[in-house]
Phi, psi and omega in degrees: 000133182285168179297323181295315179297323178295319181293318180294317178298320179295319179296322178286328182283332183301310180299321180295320179293322178294321177297313179299317178296318177298317177298317178299317178297317181297315179298318179297319179298317182295321177296319180294321179294316179295320177298316179295318180295320179298316178297318178299316179298318179296320178296319179297320180295314179298320178296320178298316178298321179295319180295319177298315181297317179297319179300318179295317179297318180298318179297316178294319180299315180299321182283326184265335184229073181297333178294316179294321178298315180299317180295317180297319180295315180294319178298321177300315176299315182297314181287334173297315178292320185294319193242015173253096190229116179253347183204167178295326179300316177296319180297315182294331183270346188296324182298320181295321181288332183277336186308320181295346183262358186225165177279164179296331178297321178292317180302319182288324192250338186282139176302330184290349180252007182282145175293163178239081183292338181278353182051056184298326179295315177296318181293316186270333184074014181289145176240128181241143178225125174294128180262299178191177177222155170245119179260124182243090184294138176254337174202147179214130178227186179288345183253322192213146172238129177239155176175191177245147178233135171251117183257125179261121181238130177263136179218154175203159176256126177034258187262005184283165178286158179291145171238148180253127176246142178247123175257133182250130184233149161265131182226155171222144181228128181264121184287329181292314183268347185058040180232152172279125185256348177214132178213079184254111176283120187249355178179167179203145169207157192248141176236131176285140186290341182264014182297132178282349180285327184288000000 
């Protein structure tokens, strides 16, 4: 075969090789997509099982630990007031709305009752919505329930997507007075709502 014929054959073979390579890439992509979908479906099934299990645990907890259930109910009300903020006016008014649920010591010492002299809500335009909380009791008696709470708050700026922030608290609840006696925010970290890890 002459050099010219080899070049012509090579020129005709190049598109065929590119089509074969493209087909191979497409097949590999399809396998990756199916694997990812399968993993996502399995994760959804596991998440559903965990939610059912948590619901069952909550039902058992309510029947066996009414004190913990009472603390959880009051804390849920408190954090709804604390972390549902659509404007600076609502932020400024939340302390007054939360006061009936806590002791004066909490009002005096908790970060959640501090004023906002810088008007950060007005400056940033952020909107926050309380999503839910996870209450992890560490002790419960006939007088008091203590534990940690993880509060999940969704927030966004104007047209941006929601981000989820988790606030961690040490809390105490007095059964006799039906008041929160400790509300110490001990940490926070942020998770993007579109995270593929979650």
